[in-house]
C-alpha positions in Angstrom: 4.5 -28.3 -24.5 7.2 -26.4 -22.6 9.7 -27.9 -20.2 8.0 -26.3 -17.1 4.8 -28.1 -18.0 6.6 -31.4 -18.4 8.4 -31.1 -15.1 5.2 -30.1 -13.4 3.4 -33.1 -14.8 6.1 -35.6 -13.8 6.3 -34.1 -10.3 2.5 -34.4 -9.9 2.7 -38.1 -11.0 5.3 -38.7 -8.3 3.2 -37.0 -5.7 0.2 -39.1 -6.8 2.2 -42.3 -6.6 3.4 -41.4 -3.1 -0.2 -41.0 -1.9 -1.2 -44.3 -3.6 1.5 -46.3 -1.9 1.9 -44.2 1.3 0.4 -47.0 3.5 3.0 -49.5 2.2 5.7 -46.9 2.8 4.7 -46.2 6.4 4.2 -49.9 7.1 7.7 -50.6 5.8 9.2 -47.8 7.9 7.5 -49.2 10.9 8.8 -52.7 10.3 12.3 -51.5 9.6 12.3 -49.6 12.9 11.7 -52.8 14.8 14.7 -54.7 13.4 17.3 -55.7 16.0 20.6 -56.4 14.4 21.7 -58.3 17.5 19.2 -61.0 16.8 16.0 -62.1 18.7 15.7 -62.0 22.5 13.2 -63.1 25.1 10.9 -60.9 27.0 11.2 -61.5 30.8 9.0 -60.2 33.6 10.6 -59.0 36.8 7.5 -58.3 38.9 6.9 -61.2 41.3 3.1 -60.4 41.6 2.5 -61.1 37.9 2.2 -64.7 37.0 4.9 -65.7 34.6 3.8 -66.7 31.1 5.5 -68.7 28.5 8.3 -66.5 27.1 7.4 -64.9 23.7 9.9 -64.8 20.9 9.8 -61.6 18.9 10.9 -62.2 15.3 10.6 -59.9 12.3 7.7 -61.2 10.2 8.4 -61.8 6.6 7.5 -58.7 4.5 4.4 -59.0 2.4 5.4 -56.2 0.1 7.1 -57.2 -3.1 10.6 -55.9 -3.7 9.6 -53.6 -6.6 7.2 -51.7 -4.2 10.2 -51.0 -1.9 12.2 -49.8 -4.8 9.4 -47.6 -6.1 9.0 -46.0 -2.7 12.7 -45.4 -2.3 13.0 -44.0 -5.8 9.9 -41.8 -5.2 11.5 -40.3 -2.0 14.8 -39.6 -3.8 13.0 -37.9 -6.6 10.9 -35.8 -4.3 14.0 -34.7 -2.3 16.0 -33.6 -5.4 13.1 -32.2 -7.4 11.4 -30.2 -4.6 13.1 -26.9 -5.4 12.4 -27.3 -9.1 8.8 -28.3 -8.4 8.4 -25.3 -6.1 9.6 -22.9 -8.8 7.3 -24.6 -11.4 4.3 -24.3 -9.0 4.9 -20.6 -8.5 5.0 -20.2 -12.3 1.9 -22.2 -12.7 0.2 -20.1 -9.9 1.0 -16.9 -11.7 -0.7 -18.3 -14.8 -3.7 -19.2 -12.8 -3.9 -15.8 -11.3 -3.6 -14.2 -14.7 -6.4 -16.5 -16.0 -8.6 -15.3 -13.2 -8.5 -18.6 -11.2 -7.4 -17.1 -7.9 -8.3 -20.2 -5.9 -6.1 -22.5 -8.0 -3.4 -19.8 -8.0 -3.4 -19.7 -4.2 -3.3 -23.5 -3.9 -0.3 -23.6 -6.3 1.5 -20.9 -4.3 0.9 -22.7 -1.0 2.1 -26.0 -2.4 5.3 -24.3 -3.6 5.9 -22.8 -0.2 5.4 -26.2 1.5 8.1 -27.7 -0.8 10.7 -25.0 -0.1 11.3 -24.2 3.6 13.6 -21.3 2.8 11.0 -19.7 0.5 8.3 -20.2 3.0 10.2 -18.6 5.8 11.2 -15.6 3.7 7.7 -15.1 2.3 6.1 -15.2 5.8 8.6 -12.6 7.1 8.0 -10.5 4.0 4.2 -10.5 4.6 4.6 -9.8 8.3 6.9 -6.9 7.7 4.5 -5.4 5.2 1.5 -5.8 7.4 3.3 -4.1 10.3 4.6 -1.3 8.1 8.2 -2.2 8.9 9.2 -0.9 5.5 13.0 -1.2 5.8 12.7 -4.8 7.0 10.2 -5.5 4.3 12.6 -4.4 1.6 15.2 -6.8 2.9 13.0 -9.8 3.5 11.0 -9.4 0.4 14.3 -9.1 -1.5 15.3 -12.5 0.0 12.1 -14.0 -1.4 13.0 -12.7 -4.9 16.5 -14.1 -4.6 15.1 -17.5 -3.9 12.4 -17.3 -6.7 12.3 -14.2 -8.9 8.9 -15.2 -10.2 7.2 -14.7 -6.8 5.0 -11.8 -7.8 3.7 -10.9 -4.4 7.2 -10.2 -3.1 7.6 -7.4 -5.7 4.2 -6.0 -4.7 5.0 -6.0 -1.0 8.5 -4.6 -1.5 7.0 -1.9 -3.8 4.6 -1.0 -0.9 7.6 -0.6 1.4 9.4 1.6 -1.1 6.2 3.7 -1.5 5.9 4.0 2.3 9.5 5.4 2.5 8.9 7.8 -0.4 11.4 6.0 -2.7 9.2 6.3 -5.7 11.5 5.1 -8.5 12.2 1.8 -6.7 8.5 1.4 -6.0 7.5 2.0 -9.6 10.1 -0.6 -10.7 8.7 -3.3 -8.3 5.1 -2.6 -9.2 6.0 -2.8 -12.9 7.7 -6.1 -12.3 4.7 -7.4 -10.5 2.5 -6.4 -13.5 4.9 -8.1 -15.9 4.6 -11.4 -14.0 0.8 -11.2 -13.5 -0.5 -8.6 -16.0 -4.0 -8.3 -14.4 -2.7 -7.3 -10.9 -5.2 -4.5 -10.2 -3.5 -3.4 -6.9 -0.2 -2.9 -8.6 -1.8 -0.6 -11.2 -3.5 1.4 -8.4 -0.3 1.8 -6.5 1.8 2.7 -9.5 -0.9 5.2 -10.6 -0.9 6.7 -7.1 2.8 7.4 -7.3 2.5 9.0 -10.7 -0.2 11.2 -9.3 2.1 12.3 -6.4 4.8 13.0 -8.9 2.4 15.3 -10.9 2.3 12.8 -13.8 -1.5 12.9 -14.1 -1.9 11.3 -17.5 0.2 8.3 -16.5 -1.7 8.0 -13.3 -5.0 8.1 -15.2 -3.8 5.4 -17.6 -2.8 3.1 -14.8 -6.0 3.7 -12.8 -8.1 3.2 -15.9 -6.4 -0.2 -16.4 -7.2 -1.2 -12.8 -10.8 -0.3 -13.4 -10.8 -2.3 -16.6 -9.6 -5.3 -14.6 -11.9 -4.8 -11.7 -14.8 -2.4 -12.3 -15.9 -2.6 -8.7 -12.6 -1.3 -7.2 -13.6 1.8 -5.3 -10.0 2.9 -4.6 -9.2 3.0 -8.3 -12.2 5.3 -9.0 -11.2 7.5 -6.0 -7.6 7.9 -7.1 -8.5 8.5 -10.7 -10.9 11.1 -9.5 -8.1 12.8 -7.6 -5.8 12.6 -10.6 -8.5 14.3 -12.7 -9.0 17.0 -10.0 -5.2 17.8 -9.7 -5.1 17.8 -13.5 -7.9 20.4 -13.6 -10.6 18.2 -15.0 -13.2 18.7 -12.3 -16.2 17.3 -14.2 -14.4 13.9 -14.7 -13.2 14.0 -11.1 -16.8 14.4 -9.9 -18.0 11.5 -12.0 -15.3 9.1 -10.6 -15.7 10.2 -7.0 -19.5 9.7 -7.3 -18.9 6.2 -8.6 -16.7 5.5 -5.6 -19.6 6.7 -3.4 -22.0 4.4 -5.2 -19.7 1.4 -4.4 -19.4 2.4 -0.8 -21.7 4.9 0.9 -19.4 5.2 3.8 -16.3 5.9 1.8 -15.4 9.3 3.3 -12.4 9.8 1.0 -14.7 9.9 -1.9 -16.8 12.6 -0.3 -13.7 14.6 0.3 -12.7 14.3 -3.4 -16.2 15.5 -4.3 -16.0 18.4 -1.9 -12.7 19.6 -3.5 -13.9 19.3 -7.1 -17.2 21.0 -6.3 -15.4 23.9 -4.5 -13.0 24.3 -7.4 -16.0 24.8 -9.7 -17.4 27.4 -7.3 -20.3 25.2 -6.0 -19.6 25.9 -2.4 -22.9 24.7 -1.0 -22.5 21.2 -2.4 -18.8 21.3 -1.4 -19.7 22.1 2.2 -22.3 19.3 2.2 -19.7 16.8 1.2 -17.1 18.0 3.6 -19.7 17.7 6.3 -20.3 14.1 5.3 -16.6 13.5 5.7 -16.7 15.0 9.2 -19.6 12.8 10.1 -17.8 9.7 9.0 -14.3 10.8 10.2 -14.7 13.4 13.0 -11.0 13.8 13.5 -10.2 14.8 9.9 -8.5 18.2 10.2 -8.4 18.5 6.4 -12.2 18.2 6.2 -12.6 21.0 8.7 -10.0 23.2 7.0 -11.5 22.7 3.6 -15.0 23.3 4.8 -13.7 26.4 6.5 -12.2 27.7 3.3 -15.5 27.1 1.5 -17.3 29.1 4.2 -14.7 31.9 3.7 -15.3 32.0 0.0 -19.0 32.5 0.8 -18.1 35.3 3.2 -19.3 33.3 6.2 -16.2 34.3 8.3 -17.5 33.2 11.7 -18.2 29.7 10.4 -14.9 29.7 8.7 -12.9 30.7 11.8 -14.8 28.0 13.8 -13.8 25.3 11.4 -10.1 26.5 11.2 -10.1 26.5 15.0 -11.4 22.9 15.1 -8.8 21.8 12.5 -6.0 23.3 14.6 -7.4 21.8 17.8 -7.0 18.4 16.1 -3.6 19.2 14.6 -1.9 22.4 16.0 0.8 22.4 13.4 -1.6 22.2 10.4 0.0 24.8 8.1 -3.0 25.2 5.6 -5.4 25.9 8.4 -3.0 28.5 9.9 -2.7 30.2 6.5 -6.4 30.2 5.8 -7.3 31.5 9.3 -4.7 34.2 8.9 -6.3 35.3 5.6 -9.7 35.4 7.2 -8.4 37.4 10.1 -6.7 39.8 7.8 -9.9 40.2 5.7 -11.7 41.1 8.9 -9.0 43.6 9.8 -7.7 41.6 12.7 -4.2 42.2 11.4 -2.1 41.4 14.5 -3.8 38.0 14.9 -3.3 37.3 11.2 0.4 38.0 11.5 0.6 35.6 14.5 -0.8 32.8 12.3 1.5 33.7 9.4 4.5 33.6 11.7 3.5 30.2 13.1 3.0 28.9 9.5 6.5 30.1 8.5 8.1 28.5 11.5 6.7 25.2 10.2 7.2 25.9 6.5 10.2 28.3 6.1 10.3 28.5 2.3 6.6 29.1 1.8 6.5 31.9 -0.8 2.7 32.5 -0.4 2.9 33.1 3.3 5.7 35.7 3.0 3.7 37.5 0.3 0.4 37.6 2.1 2.2 38.5 5.3 3.8 41.4 3.4 0.4 42.6 2.2 -0.9 42.4 5.7 2.0 44.5 7.1 1.2 47.1 4.4 -2.4 47.3 5.6 -1.1 47.9 9.1 1.1 50.8 7.7 4.3 49.0 8.5 5.9 49.4 5.1 9.4 48.3 6.0 8.3 44.9 7.3 6.0 44.7 4.3 8.9 45.2 1.9 11.1 42.7 3.7 8.4 40.0 3.7 7.5 40.6 0.0 11.1 40.6 -1.1 11.7 37.3 0.7 8.7 35.8 -1.0 10.0 36.9 -4.4 13.5 35.7 -3.6 12.1 32.2 -3.1 10.0 32.2 -6.2 10.9 34.8 -8.9 8.9 33.1 -11.7 5.8 34.4 -13.5 3.7 32.4 -11.1 4.5 34.9 -8.4 3.8 38.1 -10.4 1.1 39.1 -8.0 3.6 39.3 -5.2 5.9 41.4 -7.4 3.0 43.8 -8.1 2.3 44.0 -4.4 5.9 44.9 -3.7 5.8 47.7 -6.3 2.6 49.1 -4.8 4.1 49.2 -1.3 7.2 51.0 -2.6 5.0 53.6 -4.3 3.1 54.1 -1.1 6.4 54.8 0.8 7.4 57.5 -1.7 4.1 59.3 -1.5 4.1 62.3 0.8 
């Protein structure tokens, strides 16, 4: 039996004893409050309309409690005062054990008791929770940090502070906090989801899949874990696995529009544009202001050669978000493919004003200038694209530049 268990047991015994003898304690306090050290005095009436009665002498009745009861109560109070911080820490530790064992109810009760025994911890924890709920990330980092200073076993403070770091894009700090949360309560599904999401955003798809798989192992009905793992599979070029996971997320929640979006992207990547369009349409039905759904459905229409439908969707996406770069680029491409070169250049220029180092836009803009016969502007745009990215990934842009130069030298 470890020391924490012994301390917890003793403190519980003290609490039980307090509740057993609390009536005697309050009775004693009431009596003590009525002692007059100046001695007894008489009660006198001053209202002439009230008939005088025989004066009543108020004396302190002899206590019925035995002396050892008083001593026990006094000792109990002293112990509670001096052991409250220790008991609070032990209760948090016990609560973590209960959460880990799957007994969330007892874990929650233990945490609440710990907060009631430590006012500083309670105030800091409430502020930490409030900041996190209100997405006041900088405040949350400070206030949740205060909780950790008071009790470094308080797992939820690490989780909330990790969320704050995630919201601010400070991924290394967020990973450290989610990792600490998992160390304290190893079956914290939400911490695995959030850490896995960060790994995915960092392009560490295998690490993301490992964390999200662990979350699913802990809670097989967590739709967000399936969605995020599906996205990790998609970005990692494993479309079939992405489709399986996103379908599972839809099974868990038929109105989960993010899962339909995931399905649309994976199906489009496999060239199944009809099914992709169907899923993007479901997204739009559930979330009518999703500019990304309109833009992605537009790109699927464009791949099918349905240019009018594509343009209509890109227009809708830009109506919702006028500075949506992807929609501008795609609409520019469709306009260029339909020989509306000047309009295409307008979209590329707007996209570059929003994303100045976009290699792809410089290159497609150069190709469009070449189609217009403006070789000088074509070469300038293509050279700028190659300057930004001179790797093998941009070989197509280099080939386009060579082609334009050859066209200039031809009579």
